[in-house]
N, C-alpha and C positions, 0 to 999 in steps of 0.2 A: 463651144461648149453645149453640152445638151442641158438643160435645167429642169426639163418635166417631159413626160412620156404620156401620150393621150392615146387612147384606143377605146373601141367598142367594146361592152363588156357584158355580154351573157355569161353570168358566172358559172362555170362549167365545174370547178373543183368543188365537191361537197365540204371541204374544208375550210372553202374560202370565206371569209366573214363579211363579204359584200352584202347588199342589201336581199333581202329573202322575202317572196320568191325573186329569184332573177328574172329579169324580162330583157327580150331582145330589143336593143335599141337605146338603152341607156348606155353611158358612157363613164368612162375612167380617166383620171389624171393621177399620175404618180409622179412625186417629187424625187429627182436625180439627186438631192443634197441629203434628205433624210429619209425616203423610202415611205412618207406619209402618203396617203391615197383619199381620194374624194369620188363619190358616184353621183351623177346628175342625171336629171331628165328634162326634157323640153317643156317649157312653158309657154313661150311665145314664140313667133318667127317673123321675119321680115322678107318678103321674096327679093331675091337679088335684081339690082337694076331699079327698085323703085323708090329708095330713100338714100341720101347721101351718105350715111353709114354703111351701106351697103351696095355700092354704086355698079358692081360689074353684072350687067344682065346675062343671064344663061349660066351663071355659077350657081352652087349650093345656096341655100337661104342662110340669112343671119339668124342666130337663135340667142334666145335668153333660156338659161338652164337653172334650175333650182337642184342644189344640192340635197341627195336623200340618204346620203350616209358618208360616213369618213372613218379612217382607222390610222392610229399612230403607225411611225415606221417601228422596225424591230428593235431598234434603240430607244425609243420614246420619242422619235422626232414628231412634231406636231405642225409643221410649217403649213400645210393645207387643210388641217382639220378644223380651222375656225371659217373657212369659205363658205359661203351660204348662196351665193349665184355666181354664174359664170356667163359671160358674154361672147358669142362668135361675131366677129364684125369684118368687113372688109374682104369677103371670101373672093376667090379666085379659082376656077375649076370645081371639078367634084361632081358635077351633074351626070346624071344616068346618061349612057350611051344612047345614040340614036337608034342603032341598029342591035339586033338580039332579041330574043324573047319571041320571036315570030313563027319558030316550028316547034315541034314536039320535042326535038333534040336539045332545044335550049332550056328546057325545064329542069330545074336545080342547079343551072351553071352561075357561078357568081364572077363578078369582075370587081376589081379595085380601082377607082378613079381617083388619082392625085389631085390635091389641091391645096391651096395655102389659105390662111385666115389668122385675123389678130384675135388673140384670146384675152380677155380681162376676167380677173377674179376680184370679187367683193366680198367682203364681211360685214356683219352688224359688229359694231363697237359697243360693248355693253358696259 
């Protein structure tokens, strides 16, 4: 069962209520239970392979992300809306390929590189 969807989020729909102005590189998580969403941006990172929480050399960095916006789901769902920070730890894969971008014909090409990671969601209790 999928409990959350995670994606890179340059907000392209002008009616979308994400953070404005949208910035390439921010990310979104959306709950599969109530459709609530949060947007986050990188605050700090740990290079993969340098600490026990991010042990796999050559993988994408582990991150601390700060939430910069949230939205209730269409039926008022608020599962993710109180999130303040998200951590990405224990990453595997996801690093840029060693080849490509060497010739003019590579300009503008994109490649998706699969990865896995553990994500932890935190909130301030008030």
